[in-house]
C-alpha positions in Angstrom: -3.4 132.3 107.3 -3.2 128.8 108.6 -0.8 126.3 107.0 -1.8 122.8 106.2 -0.5 120.1 108.2 1.4 117.4 106.2 0.2 113.9 106.9 3.5 112.3 105.6 5.6 110.6 108.2 9.0 108.9 108.3 8.7 105.1 108.4 10.2 105.2 111.9 7.0 106.7 113.2 5.2 103.5 112.0 7.7 101.3 113.7 6.1 98.3 115.7 2.7 99.0 114.1 0.7 97.1 111.4 0.8 99.0 108.1 -0.7 98.3 104.7 0.7 99.2 101.2 -2.2 100.9 99.6 -0.8 102.4 96.4 2.2 102.3 94.1 2.7 105.3 91.8 4.7 104.9 88.8 5.1 108.7 88.0 6.0 111.7 90.0 2.7 113.6 89.1 0.7 110.5 90.2 2.6 110.3 93.5 2.0 114.0 94.0 -1.8 113.5 93.5 -1.8 110.6 96.0 0.0 112.7 98.6 -2.4 115.6 98.1 -5.5 113.3 98.6 -4.2 111.5 101.5 -3.2 114.9 103.2 -6.4 116.5 102.4 -8.3 113.6 104.2 -5.8 113.7 107.2 -4.5 110.2 106.6 -1.0 109.7 107.9 1.3 107.9 105.4 4.8 107.0 104.6 6.4 106.6 101.2 9.1 104.2 100.1 10.7 103.6 96.8 9.9 100.0 95.6 10.0 98.0 92.5 6.8 97.2 90.6 5.9 95.6 87.4 4.0 97.6 84.8 1.9 95.9 82.2 2.3 96.9 78.6 -1.4 96.5 78.0 -2.2 98.8 81.0 -0.5 101.7 79.4 -1.5 100.8 75.9 2.0 99.7 74.7 3.3 103.2 75.2 6.0 101.6 77.4 7.4 98.1 77.3 6.5 95.9 80.3 9.2 95.4 83.0 10.2 96.2 86.5 10.5 99.9 87.4 10.8 101.9 90.6 7.7 103.4 92.1 6.6 105.4 95.1 4.9 102.9 97.4 2.4 104.5 99.9 1.8 103.0 103.3 -0.9 103.6 106.0 -1.8 102.2 109.3 -3.9 99.1 108.5 -6.8 100.5 110.4 -6.9 103.5 107.8 -6.3 101.3 104.7 -9.8 100.9 103.6 -10.8 104.5 103.9 -7.5 105.4 102.3 -8.2 103.3 99.2 -11.7 104.6 99.1 -10.7 108.2 98.9 -8.0 107.5 96.4 -10.5 105.7 94.1 -13.0 108.6 94.6 -10.2 110.9 93.3 -9.8 108.8 90.3 -6.6 107.2 91.4 -7.2 103.5 90.7 -4.3 102.2 88.7 -1.8 101.8 91.6 -4.4 100.6 94.3 -2.9 97.7 96.2 -5.2 95.1 97.6 -5.9 94.3 101.3 -3.3 91.5 101.3 -0.5 94.1 101.0 -0.1 94.3 104.8 3.5 94.8 106.0 5.0 94.0 109.4 7.6 96.6 110.0 9.3 94.6 112.6 10.7 92.3 109.9 11.5 95.0 107.3 14.5 97.3 106.9 13.0 100.6 106.0 
């Protein structure tokens, strides 16, 4: 039986490359689904804990709005559009980050 190849990379492997933040997951189950979709489609990605703001209206006031820690997913910028597409197709829409979320890893401390 062949084992699946994980597409998750360490941020160091993205060093000196243009990457885009494509998704921020606020819950572990959501992050696990994102990882599964990206891996299934052979998209290399890195994950970093980042703060994000949750809107109380988005979650129907079950939680108060505020700043929380989430799992931010990054891919090479050339794969960003496809990665967003497969995440949306899988029903993962809430944490999608727009195209303007490109990150220059030369100037960040990951």
